[in-house]
MARVO-923630 format. One record per residue (C-alpha): x, y, z; residue in three letters; residue number from 1. Coordinates in nm, 3 decimals, padded with zeros to 5 digits. Each point is the difference from the previous one (the first is absolute). Layout:
<lumtis>
lumti east=X&north=Y&up=Z&resn=ALA&resi=NUM $
...
</lumtis>
This chain:
<lumtis>
lumti east=-03.221&north=-02.356&up=16.906&resn=MET&resi=1 $
lumti east=-00.363&north=-00.082&up=-00.076&resn=ILE&resi=2 $
lumti east=-00.191&north=-00.108&up=00.308&resn=ILE&resi=3 $
lumti east=-00.291&north=-00.240&up=-00.009&resn=ILE&resi=4 $
lumti east=-00.129&north=-00.220&up=00.285&resn=PRO&resi=5 $
lumti east=00.190&north=-00.318&up=-00.075&resn=ARG&resi=6 $
lumti east=-00.159&north=-00.280&up=00.194&resn=GLU&resi=7 $
lumti east=00.025&north=-00.355&up=-00.132&resn=LYS&resi=8 $
lumti east=00.002&north=00.034&up=-00.381&resn=PRO&resi=9 $
lumti east=-00.268&north=-00.166&up=-00.211&resn=VAL&resi=10 $
lumti east=00.274&north=-00.082&up=-00.250&resn=VAL&resi=11 $
lumti east=00.363&north=00.110&up=-00.012&resn=GLU&resi=12 $
lumti east=00.325&north=-00.002&up=-00.199&resn=SER&resi=13 $
lumti east=-00.158&north=-00.010&up=-00.345&resn=LEU&resi=14 $
lumti east=00.222&north=00.126&up=-00.284&resn=ASN&resi=15 $
lumti east=-00.157&north=00.289&up=-00.191&resn=SER&resi=16 $
lumti east=00.183&north=-00.100&up=-00.318&resn=TYR&resi=17 $
lumti east=-00.228&north=-00.302&up=-00.035&resn=TYR&resi=18 $
lumti east=-00.325&north=00.163&up=00.116&resn=LEU&resi=19 $
lumti east=-00.292&north=00.154&up=-00.182&resn=LYS&resi=20 $
lumti east=-00.078&north=00.276&up=00.245&resn=LEU&resi=21 $
lumti east=-00.348&north=00.074&up=-00.133&resn=ASP&resi=22 $
lumti east=-00.099&north=-00.365&up=00.055&resn=LYS&resi=23 $
lumti east=00.166&north=-00.011&up=00.342&resn=LEU&resi=24 $
lumti east=-00.182&north=00.315&up=00.106&resn=LEU&resi=25 $
lumti east=-00.330&north=-00.123&up=-00.139&resn=GLU&resi=26 $
lumti east=00.038&north=-00.330&up=00.187&resn=HIS&resi=27 $
lumti east=00.073&north=00.148&up=00.342&resn=TYR&resi=28 $
lumti east=-00.269&north=00.265&up=-00.034&resn=ARG&resi=29 $
lumti east=-00.236&north=-00.295&up=-00.024&resn=GLY&resi=30 $
lumti east=00.163&north=-00.204&up=00.277&resn=VAL&resi=31 $
lumti east=00.068&north=00.275&up=00.256&resn=LEU&resi=32 $
lumti east=-00.237&north=00.269&up=00.122&resn=GLU&resi=33 $
lumti east=00.289&north=00.245&up=00.012&resn=SER&resi=34 $
lumti east=00.375&north=-00.011&up=-00.012&resn=GLY&resi=35 $
lumti east=00.328&north=00.105&up=-00.157&resn=SER&resi=36 $
lumti east=00.247&north=-00.140&up=-00.253&resn=ILE&resi=37 $
lumti east=00.354&north=00.088&up=00.106&resn=TYR&resi=38 $
lumti east=00.298&north=00.007&up=-00.239&resn=PHE&resi=39 $
lumti east=00.363&north=00.000&up=00.114&resn=TYR&resi=40 $
lumti east=00.330&north=00.022&up=-00.187&resn=ALA&resi=41 $
lumti east=00.340&north=00.125&up=00.118&resn=PRO&resi=42 $
lumti east=-00.047&north=00.323&up=-00.198&resn=THR&resi=43 $
lumti east=-00.373&north=00.066&up=00.047&resn=ALA&resi=44 $
lumti east=-00.318&north=-00.100&up=00.180&resn=GLU&resi=45 $
lumti east=-00.367&north=00.053&up=-00.069&resn=ALA&resi=46 $
lumti east=-00.349&north=-00.084&up=00.120&resn=ALA&resi=47 $
lumti east=-00.350&north=-00.018&up=-00.144&resn=ILE&resi=48 $
lumti east=-00.298&north=00.034&up=00.235&resn=PHE&resi=49 $
lumti east=-00.334&north=-00.153&up=-00.096&resn=PHE&resi=50 $
lumti east=-00.338&north=-00.115&up=00.122&resn=ASP&resi=51 $
lumti east=-00.247&north=-00.238&up=-00.164&resn=ASP&resi=52 $
lumti east=-00.135&north=00.278&up=-00.224&resn=GLU&resi=53 $
lumti east=00.285&north=00.237&up=-00.079&resn=ASN&resi=54 $
lumti east=00.372&north=00.058&up=-00.020&resn=VAL&resi=55 $
lumti east=00.032&north=00.283&up=00.250&resn=LEU&resi=56 $
lumti east=00.355&north=00.128&up=-00.017&resn=ASN&resi=57 $
lumti east=00.355&north=-00.079&up=-00.097&resn=GLY&resi=58 $
lumti east=00.342&north=00.104&up=00.130&resn=VAL&resi=59 $
lumti east=00.334&north=-00.040&up=-00.179&resn=TYR&resi=60 $
lumti east=00.330&north=00.097&up=00.160&resn=GLN&resi=61 $
lumti east=00.363&north=-00.024&up=-00.110&resn=ASP&resi=62 $
lumti east=00.322&north=00.175&up=00.098&resn=ASP&resi=63 $
lumti east=-00.095&north=00.316&up=-00.190&resn=LYS&resi=64 $
lumti east=-00.369&north=00.060&up=00.063&resn=SER&resi=65 $
lumti east=-00.336&north=-00.121&up=00.127&resn=GLN&resi=66 $
lumti east=-00.312&north=-00.006&up=-00.220&resn=VAL&resi=67 $
lumti east=-00.362&north=-00.051&up=00.107&resn=GLN&resi=68 $
lumti east=-00.335&north=-00.058&up=-00.161&resn=GLY&resi=69 $
lumti east=-00.059&north=-00.074&up=-00.366&resn=GLN&resi=70 $
lumti east=00.359&north=00.081&up=-00.095&resn=ALA&resi=71 $
lumti east=00.122&north=-00.263&up=00.246&resn=ALA&resi=72 $
lumti east=-00.251&north=-00.258&up=-00.128&resn=ILE&resi=73 $
lumti east=00.119&north=00.057&up=-00.357&resn=ASP&resi=74 $
lumti east=00.366&north=-00.018&up=00.103&resn=LEU&resi=75 $
lumti east=-00.052&north=-00.326&up=00.189&resn=ILE&resi=76 $
lumti east=-00.166&north=-00.163&up=-00.299&resn=PHE&resi=77 $
lumti east=00.269&north=00.129&up=-00.235&resn=GLN&resi=78 $
lumti east=00.297&north=-00.118&up=00.206&resn=THR&resi=79 $
lumti east=-00.124&north=-00.318&up=00.170&resn=ALA&resi=80 $
lumti east=00.048&north=-00.227&up=-00.303&resn=SER&resi=81 $
lumti east=00.346&north=00.145&up=-00.063&resn=GLN&resi=82 $
lumti east=00.127&north=-00.018&up=00.359&resn=SER&resi=83 $
lumti east=00.045&north=-00.280&up=00.250&resn=ASN&resi=84 $
lumti east=-00.230&north=00.133&up=00.271&resn=PHE&resi=85 $
lumti east=-00.081&north=-00.234&up=00.284&resn=SER&resi=86 $
lumti east=-00.379&north=00.018&up=00.029&resn=VAL&resi=87 $
lumti east=-00.211&north=-00.070&up=00.309&resn=SER&resi=88 $
lumti east=-00.370&north=00.043&up=00.067&resn=VAL&resi=89 $
lumti east=-00.135&north=00.110&up=00.338&resn=TYR&resi=90 $
lumti east=-00.349&north=00.012&up=00.139&resn=ARG&resi=91 $
lumti east=-00.093&north=00.336&up=00.161&resn=ILE&resi=92 $
lumti east=-00.293&north=00.045&up=00.235&resn=GLN&resi=93 $
lumti east=-00.272&north=00.175&up=-00.206&resn=PRO&resi=94 $
lumti east=-00.064&north=00.290&up=00.236&resn=ASP&resi=95 $
lumti east=00.375&north=00.078&up=00.007&resn=ARG&resi=96 $
lumti east=00.064&north=-00.032&up=-00.375&resn=LEU&resi=97 $
lumti east=-00.051&north=00.370&up=-00.080&resn=TYR&resi=98 $
lumti east=00.239&north=00.097&up=00.277&resn=TYR&resi=99 $
lumti east=00.289&north=-00.205&up=-00.140&resn=TRP&resi=100 $
lumti east=-00.084&north=00.091&up=-00.360&resn=ALA&resi=101 $
lumti east=00.033&north=00.373&up=00.081&resn=ASN&resi=102 $
lumti east=00.291&north=-00.013&up=00.245&resn=LEU&resi=103 $
lumti east=00.261&north=00.090&up=-00.263&resn=SER&resi=104 $
lumti east=-00.172&north=00.332&up=-00.077&resn=ILE&resi=105 $
lumti east=-00.045&north=00.120&up=00.357&resn=SER&resi=106 $
lumti east=00.052&north=00.372&up=00.069&resn=LYS&resi=107 $
lumti east=00.194&north=00.176&up=00.275&resn=ASP&resi=108 $
lumti east=-00.205&north=00.090&up=00.308&resn=LEU&resi=109 $
lumti east=00.290&north=00.086&up=00.231&resn=TYR&resi=110 $
lumti east=00.364&north=-00.004&up=-00.106&resn=SER&resi=111 $
lumti east=00.336&north=00.042&up=00.169&resn=GLY&resi=112 $
lumti east=-00.117&north=-00.056&up=00.358&resn=LEU&resi=113 $
lumti east=00.311&north=-00.049&up=00.215&resn=SER&resi=114 $
lumti east=00.010&north=-00.242&up=00.292&resn=SER&resi=115 $
lumti east=00.155&north=00.286&up=00.197&resn=GLU&resi=116 $
lumti east=-00.339&north=00.170&up=00.004&resn=PHE&resi=117 $
lumti east=-00.244&north=-00.284&up=-00.069&resn=ALA&resi=118 $
lumti east=-00.022&north=-00.342&up=00.164&resn=ASP&resi=119 $
lumti east=-00.093&north=-00.285&up=-00.236&resn=LEU&resi=120 $
lumti east=-00.234&north=-00.161&up=00.251&resn=GLU&resi=121 $
lumti east=-00.182&north=00.331&up=00.044&resn=GLY&resi=122 $
lumti east=-00.017&north=00.045&up=-00.378&resn=LEU&resi=123 $
lumti east=-00.152&north=-00.348&up=-00.038&resn=ILE&resi=124 $
lumti east=-00.272&north=00.087&up=00.253&resn=LYS&resi=125 $
lumti east=-00.065&north=00.330&up=-00.179&resn=LYS&resi=126 $
lumti east=-00.045&north=-00.180&up=-00.334&resn=MET&resi=127 $
lumti east=-00.233&north=-00.250&up=00.163&resn=GLU&resi=128 $
lumti east=-00.210&north=00.286&up=00.138&resn=ASN&resi=129 $
lumti east=-00.002&north=00.171&up=-00.340&resn=GLU&resi=130 $
lumti east=-00.114&north=-00.323&up=-00.170&resn=ASN&resi=131 $
lumti east=00.295&north=00.005&up=-00.237&resn=LEU&resi=132 $
lumti east=-00.013&north=-00.211&up=-00.312&resn=THR&resi=133 $
lumti east=00.359&north=-00.004&up=-00.119&resn=GLY&resi=134 $
lumti east=00.335&north=-00.066&up=00.164&resn=TYR&resi=135 $
lumti east=00.281&north=00.141&up=00.210&resn=ILE&resi=136 $
lumti east=00.348&north=-00.020&up=-00.155&resn=ASP&resi=137 $
lumti east=00.261&north=-00.015&up=00.276&resn=VAL&resi=138 $
lumti east=00.356&north=00.085&up=-00.110&resn=GLU&resi=139 $
lumti east=00.248&north=-00.103&up=00.268&resn=LEU&resi=140 $
lumti east=00.312&north=00.211&up=00.050&resn=LYS&resi=141 $
lumti east=00.338&north=-00.148&up=-00.096&resn=ASP&resi=142 $
lumti east=-00.179&north=-00.280&up=-00.185&resn=LEU&resi=143 $
lumti east=-00.121&north=-00.040&up=-00.355&resn=THR&resi=144 $
lumti east=-00.306&north=-00.190&up=00.119&resn=ASP&resi=145 $
lumti east=-00.353&north=00.142&up=00.002&resn=HIS&resi=146 $
lumti east=-00.273&north=-00.154&up=00.213&resn=GLY&resi=147 $
lumti east=-00.359&north=00.025&up=-00.124&resn=LEU&resi=148 $
lumti east=-00.317&north=-00.012&up=00.209&resn=LEU&resi=149 $
lumti east=-00.326&north=-00.050&up=-00.192&resn=PHE&resi=150 $
lumti east=-00.335&north=00.147&up=00.111&resn=PHE&resi=151 $
lumti east=-00.349&north=-00.070&up=-00.127&resn=TYR&resi=152 $
lumti east=-00.278&north=00.222&up=00.141&resn=ASN&resi=153 $
lumti east=00.213&north=00.070&up=00.308&resn=GLY&resi=154 $
lumti east=00.089&north=-00.364&up=00.064&resn=GLU&resi=155 $
lumti east=00.362&north=-00.108&up=-00.030&resn=MET&resi=156 $
lumti east=-00.015&north=-00.305&up=-00.228&resn=ILE&resi=157 $
lumti east=00.370&north=-00.082&up=-00.018&resn=GLY&resi=158 $
lumti east=00.348&north=00.121&up=-00.066&resn=GLY&resi=159 $
lumti east=00.304&north=-00.079&up=-00.209&resn=GLY&resi=160 $
lumti east=00.354&north=00.096&up=-00.090&resn=SER&resi=161 $
lumti east=00.054&north=00.191&up=-00.321&resn=ILE&resi=162 $
lumti east=00.331&north=-00.188&up=-00.034&resn=GLN&resi=163 $
lumti east=-00.171&north=-00.338&up=00.038&resn=GLY&resi=164 $
lumti east=-00.192&north=-00.211&up=-00.249&resn=GLU&resi=165 $
lumti east=-00.328&north=00.185&up=00.033&resn=GLY&resi=166 $
lumti east=-00.152&north=-00.238&up=00.252&resn=ASP&resi=167 $
lumti east=-00.248&north=00.144&up=00.249&resn=VAL&resi=168 $
lumti east=00.072&north=-00.071&up=00.368&resn=ASP&resi=169 $
lumti east=-00.331&north=00.012&up=00.187&resn=ARG&resi=170 $
lumti east=00.138&north=-00.054&up=00.350&resn=THR&resi=171 $
lumti east=00.002&north=00.268&up=00.269&resn=LEU&resi=172 $
lumti east=00.363&north=-00.097&up=00.065&resn=GLN&resi=173 $
lumti east=00.102&north=00.166&up=-00.328&resn=TYR&resi=174 $
lumti east=-00.163&north=00.329&up=00.102&resn=ARG&resi=175 $
lumti east=00.148&north=-00.013&up=00.350&resn=ASP&resi=176 $
lumti east=00.349&north=-00.078&up=-00.133&resn=GLU&resi=177 $
lumti east=-00.022&north=00.291&up=-00.243&resn=LEU&resi=178 $
lumti east=-00.106&north=00.236&up=00.281&resn=ILE&resi=179 $
lumti east=00.293&north=-00.124&up=00.211&resn=LYS&resi=180 $
lumti east=00.253&north=00.047&up=-00.282&resn=ARG&resi=181 $
lumti east=-00.127&north=00.354&up=-00.065&resn=CYS&resi=182 $
lumti east=00.045&north=00.094&up=00.364&resn=ARG&resi=183 $
lumti east=00.350&north=-00.147&up=00.010&resn=GLU&resi=184 $
lumti east=00.129&north=00.119&up=-00.338&resn=GLN&resi=185 $
lumti east=-00.226&north=00.287&up=-00.100&resn=GLY&resi=186 $
lumti east=-00.173&north=00.034&up=-00.333&resn=GLY&resi=187 $
lumti east=-00.225&north=00.192&up=-00.237&resn=MET&resi=188 $
lumti east=-00.371&north=-00.064&up=-00.060&resn=PHE&resi=189 $
lumti east=-00.207&north=00.057&up=-00.312&resn=ASN&resi=190 $
lumti east=-00.375&north=-00.064&up=00.003&resn=VAL&resi=191 $
lumti east=-00.170&north=-00.073&up=-00.331&resn=ARG&resi=192 $
lumti east=-00.373&north=-00.013&up=-00.061&resn=LYS&resi=193 $
lumti east=-00.158&north=-00.243&up=-00.244&resn=THR&resi=194 $
lumti east=-00.309&north=00.128&up=-00.180&resn=GLU&resi=195 $
lumti east=-00.262&north=-00.253&up=-00.106&resn=LEU&resi=196 $
lumti east=-00.271&north=00.235&up=-00.129&resn=ALA&resi=197 $
lumti east=00.080&north=00.079&up=-00.365&resn=ASN&resi=198 $
lumti east=-00.005&north=-00.230&up=-00.305&resn=PRO&resi=199 $
lumti east=00.321&north=-00.084&up=-00.181&resn=ILE&resi=200 $
lumti east=00.047&north=00.145&up=-00.352&resn=ILE&resi=201 $
lumti east=-00.359&north=00.130&up=00.011&resn=LYS&resi=202 $
lumti east=-00.128&north=-00.355&up=00.041&resn=LYS&resi=203 $
lumti east=-00.068&north=-00.244&up=00.282&resn=ALA&resi=204 $
lumti east=00.253&north=-00.243&up=-00.143&resn=ALA&resi=205 $
lumti east=00.309&north=-00.023&up=-00.217&resn=VAL&resi=206 $
lumti east=-00.039&north=-00.153&up=-00.345&resn=GLU&resi=207 $
lumti east=00.258&north=-00.245&up=-00.130&resn=ILE&resi=208 $
lumti east=-00.013&north=00.154&up=-00.346&resn=SER&resi=209 $
lumti east=00.230&north=00.303&up=-00.052&resn=PRO&resi=210 $
lumti east=-00.149&north=00.333&up=00.100&resn=GLU&resi=211 $
lumti east=00.165&north=00.335&up=00.060&resn=SER&resi=212 $
lumti east=00.032&north=00.113&up=00.358&resn=GLU&resi=213 $
lumti east=-00.113&north=00.339&up=00.121&resn=SER&resi=214 $
lumti east=00.268&north=00.267&up=00.037&resn=GLU&resi=215 $
lumti east=-00.065&north=00.027&up=00.369&resn=SER&resi=216 $
lumti east=00.110&north=-00.361&up=00.046&resn=GLY&resi=217 $
lumti east=-00.190&north=-00.292&up=00.147&resn=PRO&resi=218 $
lumti east=-00.282&north=00.075&up=00.241&resn=ALA&resi=219 $
lumti east=-00.102&north=-00.239&up=00.276&resn=PRO&resi=220 $
lumti east=-00.230&north=-00.290&up=-00.070&resn=VAL&resi=221 $
lumti east=-00.352&north=00.063&up=00.122&resn=GLU&resi=222 $
lumti east=-00.127&north=-00.245&up=00.258&resn=ASP&resi=223 $
lumti east=-00.373&north=-00.020&up=-00.070&resn=LYS&resi=224 $
lumti east=-00.046&north=-00.341&up=00.158&resn=ARG&resi=225 $
lumti east=-00.114&north=-00.070&up=00.348&resn=LYS&resi=226 $
lumti east=00.257&north=-00.169&up=00.221&resn=ALA&resi=227 $
lumti east=-00.022&north=-00.367&up=-00.087&resn=ALA&resi=228 $
lumti east=-00.013&north=-00.266&up=00.269&resn=ALA&resi=229 $
lumti east=00.296&north=-00.239&up=00.000&resn=PRO&resi=230 $
lumti east=-00.057&north=-00.319&up=-00.196&resn=ASP&resi=231 $
lumti east=-00.203&north=-00.243&up=00.215&resn=SER&resi=232 $
lumti east=00.199&north=-00.309&up=-00.099&resn=GLN&resi=233 $
lumti east=00.328&north=00.175&up=00.074&resn=ARG&resi=234 $
lumti east=-00.133&north=00.103&up=00.342&resn=VAL&resi=235 $
lumti east=-00.081&north=-00.365&up=00.076&resn=LEU&resi=236 $
lumti east=00.346&north=-00.103&up=-00.122&resn=GLN&resi=237 $
lumti east=00.151&north=00.260&up=00.231&resn=MET&resi=238 $
lumti east=-00.193&north=-00.132&up=00.302&resn=LEU&resi=239 $
lumti east=00.083&north=-00.360&up=-00.090&resn=LYS&resi=240 $
lumti east=00.371&north=00.088&up=-00.022&resn=ALA&resi=241 $
lumti east=-00.020&north=00.178&up=00.336&resn=LEU&resi=242 $
lumti east=-00.161&north=-00.298&up=00.174&resn=LEU&resi=243 $
lumti east=00.246&north=-00.238&up=-00.167&resn=THR&resi=244 $
lumti east=00.289&north=00.200&up=00.143&resn=LEU&resi=245 $
lumti east=-00.157&north=-00.004&up=00.345&resn=LEU&resi=246 $
lumti east=-00.063&north=-00.375&up=-00.021&resn=GLU&resi=247 $
lumti east=00.363&north=-00.064&up=-00.094&resn=ALA&resi=248 $
lumti east=00.118&north=00.215&up=00.292&resn=GLU&resi=249 $
lumti east=-00.224&north=-00.184&up=00.247&resn=VAL&resi=250 $
lumti east=00.097&north=-00.345&up=-00.125&resn=ARG&resi=251 $
lumti east=00.371&north=00.086&up=00.019&resn=ALA&resi=252 $
lumti east=-00.029&north=00.112&up=00.363&resn=ASN&resi=253 $
lumti east=00.048&north=-00.305&up=00.222&resn=LYS&resi=254 $
lumti east=-00.133&north=00.186&up=00.303&resn=LYS&resi=255 $
lumti east=-00.347&north=00.017&up=-00.158&resn=ILE&resi=256 $
lumti east=-00.173&north=-00.332&up=00.065&resn=ARG&resi=257 $
lumti east=-00.346&north=00.071&up=-00.145&resn=THR&resi=258 $
lumti east=-00.047&north=-00.052&up=-00.374&resn=ASP&resi=259 $
lumti east=-00.041&north=00.311&up=-00.213&resn=PHE&resi=260 $
lumti east=-00.357&north=-00.054&up=-00.124&resn=GLU&resi=261 $
lumti east=-00.126&north=-00.042&up=00.355&resn=THR&resi=262 $
lumti east=00.170&north=00.324&up=00.107&resn=LEU&resi=263 $
lumti east=-00.135&north=00.182&up=-00.304&resn=LEU&resi=264 $
lumti east=-00.359&north=-00.117&up=00.046&resn=ASN&resi=265 $
lumti east=00.010&north=00.090&up=00.371&resn=ARG&resi=266 $
lumti east=00.102&north=00.351&up=-00.096&resn=LYS&resi=267 $
lumti east=-00.272&north=00.010&up=-00.266&resn=PHE&resi=268 $
lumti east=-00.258&north=-00.097&up=00.263&resn=MET&resi=269 $
lumti east=00.112&north=00.291&up=00.219&resn=GLU&resi=270 $
lumti east=-00.076&north=00.238&up=-00.288&resn=LYS&resi=271 $
lumti east=-00.336&north=-00.137&up=-00.116&resn=VAL&resi=272 $
lumti east=-00.203&north=00.279&up=00.162&resn=ASP&resi=273 $
lumti east=00.206&north=00.257&up=-00.189&resn=LYS&resi=274 $
lumti east=00.065&north=-00.197&up=-00.321&resn=TYR&resi=275 $
lumti east=-00.277&north=-00.255&up=-00.049&resn=ASP&resi=276 $
lumti east=00.157&north=-00.137&up=-00.319&resn=PHE&resi=277 $
lumti east=00.283&north=-00.148&up=00.214&resn=LEU&resi=278 $
lumti east=-00.237&north=-00.243&up=00.174&resn=ASP&resi=279 $
lumti east=00.166&north=-00.342&up=-00.053&resn=PRO&resi=280 $
lumti east=-00.338&north=-00.174&up=00.008&resn=PHE&resi=281 $
lumti east=-00.147&north=00.219&up=-00.275&resn=ALA&resi=282 $
lumti east=00.315&north=-00.058&up=-00.210&resn=ALA&resi=283 $
lumti east=-00.035&north=00.325&up=-00.199&resn=ASP&resi=284 $
lumti east=00.373&north=00.044&up=00.045&resn=PHE&resi=285 $
lumti east=00.211&north=-00.312&up=00.034&resn=ARG&resi=286 $
lumti east=00.375&north=-00.057&up=00.005&resn=TYR&resi=287 $
lumti east=00.122&north=-00.360&up=00.018&resn=SER&resi=288 $
lumti east=00.296&north=-00.190&up=-00.132&resn=GLY&resi=289 $
lumti east=00.148&north=00.307&up=-00.163&resn=GLY&resi=290 $
lumti east=-00.317&north=00.072&up=-00.197&resn=GLU&resi=291 $
lumti east=-00.241&north=00.289&up=00.049&resn=LEU&resi=292 $
lumti east=-00.367&north=-00.001&up=-00.095&resn=ASP&resi=293 $
lumti east=-00.233&north=00.299&up=00.034&resn=PHE&resi=294 $
lumti east=-00.366&north=-00.023&up=-00.096&resn=THR&resi=295 $
lumti east=-00.135&north=00.290&up=00.205&resn=GLY&resi=296 $
lumti east=-00.098&north=00.349&up=-00.111&resn=ARG&resi=297 $
lumti east=00.195&north=00.215&up=00.243&resn=ALA&resi=298 $
lumti east=00.154&north=00.316&up=-00.152&resn=PRO&resi=299 $
lumti east=00.369&north=-00.023&up=-00.077&resn=GLN&resi=300 $
lumti east=00.099&north=00.251&up=00.267&resn=ALA&resi=301 $
lumti east=-00.192&north=-00.189&up=00.269&resn=GLN&resi=302 $
lumti east=00.139&north=-00.335&up=-00.114&resn=LEU&resi=303 $
lumti east=00.358&north=00.124&up=00.010&resn=VAL&resi=304 $
lumti east=-00.052&north=00.179&up=00.333&resn=ALA&resi=305 $
lumti east=-00.140&north=-00.316&up=00.163&resn=GLY&resi=306 $
lumti east=00.273&north=-00.236&up=-00.117&resn=VAL&resi=307 $
lumti east=00.284&north=00.245&up=00.070&resn=VAL&resi=308 $
lumti east=-00.135&north=00.069&up=00.349&resn=GLU&resi=309 $
lumti east=00.000&north=-00.374&up=00.073&resn=CYS&resi=310 $
lumti east=00.354&north=-00.040&up=-00.133&resn=VAL&resi=311 $
lumti east=00.125&north=00.299&up=00.196&resn=ARG&resi=312 $
lumti east=-00.147&north=-00.130&up=00.328&resn=GLU&resi=313 $
lumti east=00.125&north=-00.356&up=-00.059&resn=MET&resi=314 $
lumti east=00.351&north=00.128&up=-00.062&resn=VAL&resi=315 $
lumti east=-00.017&north=00.197&up=00.324&resn=SER&resi=316 $
lumti east=-00.160&north=-00.282&up=00.203&resn=ASP&resi=317 $
lumti east=00.258&north=-00.254&up=-00.119&resn=LEU&resi=318 $
lumti east=00.296&north=00.233&up=00.049&resn=GLY&resi=319 $
lumti east=00.133&north=-00.042&up=-00.354&resn=ILE&resi=320 $
lumti east=-00.012&north=00.362&up=-00.111&resn=GLY&resi=321 $
lumti east=00.373&north=00.049&up=-00.066&resn=LYS&resi=322 $
lumti east=00.051&north=-00.311&up=-00.211&resn=SER&resi=323 $
lumti east=-00.335&north=00.031&up=-00.181&resn=PHE&resi=324 $
lumti east=00.060&north=00.359&up=-00.110&resn=ARG&resi=325 $
lumti east=00.328&north=-00.107&up=-00.160&resn=LYS&resi=326 $
lumti east=-00.184&north=-00.261&up=-00.204&resn=SER&resi=327 $
lumti east=-00.255&north=00.266&up=-00.102&resn=LEU&resi=328 $
lumti east=00.249&north=00.206&up=-00.203&resn=LEU&resi=329 $
lumti east=-00.045&north=-00.191&up=-00.326&resn=SER&resi=330 $
lumti east=-00.380&north=-00.001&up=00.050&resn=TRP&resi=331 $
lumti east=-00.002&north=00.377&up=00.053&resn=GLN&resi=332 $
lumti east=00.203&north=00.050&up=-00.319&resn=GLU&resi=333 $
lumti east=-00.223&north=-00.223&up=-00.212&resn=GLU&resi=334 $
lumti east=-00.326&north=00.151&up=00.128&resn=TYR&resi=335 $
lumti east=00.124&north=00.353&up=00.063&resn=GLY&resi=336 $
lumti east=-00.292&north=00.170&up=-00.177&resn=ASP&resi=337 $
lumti east=-00.256&north=-00.195&up=00.202&resn=GLU&resi=338 $
lumti east=00.188&north=00.059&up=00.326&resn=VAL&resi=339 $
lumti east=-00.021&north=00.372&up=-00.069&resn=GLN&resi=340 $
lumti east=-00.361&north=-00.006&up=-00.126&resn=ALA&resi=341 $
lumti east=-00.129&north=-00.181&up=00.309&resn=PHE&resi=342 $
lumti east=00.250&north=00.166&up=00.238&resn=ARG&resi=343 $
lumti east=00.116&north=-00.336&up=00.130&resn=ILE&resi=344 $
lumti east=00.222&north=00.005&up=00.307&resn=GLU&resi=345 $
lumti east=00.120&north=-00.318&up=00.173&resn=ILE&resi=346 $
</lumtis>
C-alpha cells in the first residue's frame, strides 16, 4: 500500500488510458503549490510527488515488488496509457511534501520490539522526545492488520491501517484505539526513520525523461525550502467553514434564543484586547450571512488562534460541545493539514 495524505481530492476517478500524463502533471504543478498524483488498479498502485518547480519522487508497487525514484517515474509513464488506472490528484501541505515523498524509502531505526517488553504509549512518547521523522509500524498479534503512526519532527501527524485504502486518520482516537488493542492483544513494533537530507539520484528532483538510477537505489529528496505557510485563501475557507458549522448548530438548537451573529459579535468584543482584528466596529474580520470577509493584516497563526478560541468558548458557553464535535468530523478531514499546522483543538 502506498500512503499519501488523502484529504478531499482536487480531482478524482480519471482513467489513465485517456490521459496525457505529462500534460496532467504540468497542469497541476502550475495549479497546486505541492501535491501528489495517485494511481490505482486492482493489480498495482503508484504515486508521483511534485511541487511547482520539480517532480520530486515516484513510487510504483505491484504484487511482486516496489520501485522508487526515477525507475518508478519511468514505469508509471510506460504503463499508464496501457492500463486502466484510476487517477486522483491530492494537494499536500508544502512543508510536509518531502516527508510523504520519502516515506516509502524509510530505514529501520528499531525493529522487532515486542509489546511484552515495550508499551506502545511509552514508545510514542519516546519518539516524540527524540523528534522522530518517520513512522511506527504496529503489527497486532493474531491479525493481519498493521497500524501505522506517522511522526514529523517529533509530532504525531496521523495514523492509518496498512490494510486500508491509504487514508490518514488524524484523530487522537485512532492512536488511543491502537494503544488499547496492543495492550489487549499484544503486538510487535517497528520504528522507521525518514531521511530528508540527501538529493534523489544525485539531483534535487526527478526528471521525467529516462535516466539510469544509481546502484545504491533511490536516495531521499532534499528539502531545501523553508516551511511554507498554509495558503491564505484556504485558511480563510477553513475558518468560514468552521463558523458555518457553528451557525448551523446554534440555529438548530431551539433552546438558544439569541441569533448567531449577535452571539458571535459579543464573543468577538470580549476578545478585542487580545485580538484587535476581531473588533466588530473596525470590521477587519467579519462573518455574516454565511460569508467571511477579512481585510486586516494579522498573521495567519494569530487569526486562526483568535477565531478558534472564540468558537471553543462559544461551544462551551452554549453547552453544545457533544453535538458540535460530531459535526466537525468532515471539517477536520477536509482541513486536516491546517488543523495539524495550527494545532487546532476544539
